[in-house]
C-alpha atoms as one frame of an Amber mdcrd trajectory, in Angstrom:
protein
 -22.843   7.100   6.425 -22.872   6.021  10.045 -24.078   9.460  11.058 -27.037
   9.136   8.651 -27.862   5.770  10.204 -27.724   7.266  13.656 -29.841  10.314
  12.798 -32.523   8.246  11.127 -32.333   5.170  13.370 -35.958   5.630  14.406
 -37.093   5.243  10.745 -36.709   2.501   8.162 -34.147   4.527   6.157 -31.086
   2.676   7.557 -32.794  -0.626   6.777 -33.416   0.384   3.174 -29.894   1.772
   2.714 -28.393  -1.342   4.306 -30.405  -3.571   1.996 -29.045  -1.823  -1.094
 -25.498  -1.808   0.295 -25.791  -5.544   0.868 -26.967  -6.067  -2.701 -24.045
  -4.046  -4.012 -21.611  -6.172  -1.979 -23.105  -9.394  -3.315 -22.921  -8.140
  -6.897 -19.295  -6.944  -6.602 -16.653  -9.120  -8.265 -14.018 -10.738  -6.074
 -11.274  -8.585  -7.614 -13.167  -5.342  -6.959 -14.048  -6.444  -3.395 -10.395
  -7.263  -2.665  -9.339  -3.922  -4.132 -11.724  -2.067  -1.828 -11.486  -4.069
   1.401  -8.444  -6.384   1.178  -5.769  -4.113  -0.248  -2.862  -6.145   1.081
  -4.108  -9.286  -0.665  -5.221  -7.698  -3.909  -1.951  -6.212  -5.113  -1.409
  -7.616  -8.593   1.853  -9.359  -9.290   4.187  -7.190 -11.302   5.109  -8.564
 -14.709   8.838  -8.463 -13.993   8.653  -9.709 -10.398   9.920 -13.236 -11.159
  12.898 -11.780 -13.028  13.632  -9.367 -10.198  13.488 -12.181  -7.647  15.797
 -14.306  -9.768  18.325 -11.458 -10.094  18.134 -10.850  -6.364  18.746 -14.542
  -5.672  21.747 -14.527  -8.010  23.215 -11.551  -6.134  22.823 -13.468  -2.880
  24.383 -16.605  -4.334  27.378 -14.638  -5.639  27.870 -13.096  -2.203  27.229
  -9.554  -3.375  24.419  -9.091  -0.850  23.909 -10.722   2.521  21.098 -13.081
   3.407  19.466 -10.337   5.519  19.611  -7.893   2.589  18.152 -10.563   0.325
  15.241 -11.190   2.690  14.581  -7.472   3.079  14.549  -6.838  -0.669  12.469
  -9.952  -1.299   9.829  -8.825   1.192   9.706  -5.388  -0.492   9.214  -7.013
  -3.899   6.464  -9.284  -2.667   4.453  -6.468  -1.065
């Protein structure tokens, strides 16, 4: 799209296209916007994530996994 803007920069075509792109951004829902442009913040929480975190915590409390392993697995679950 940038190439089209550059090729037609001496006309009003980029202005018109930009206007409609702006309208589409304003009419996009927050969820759709996050999905397109904020992927790291838009990942939906998995249904079983709280259970998985609880099981992981229990493994740490019982001494089956180390604190470092717990933190590593927790960060993987939360991503």
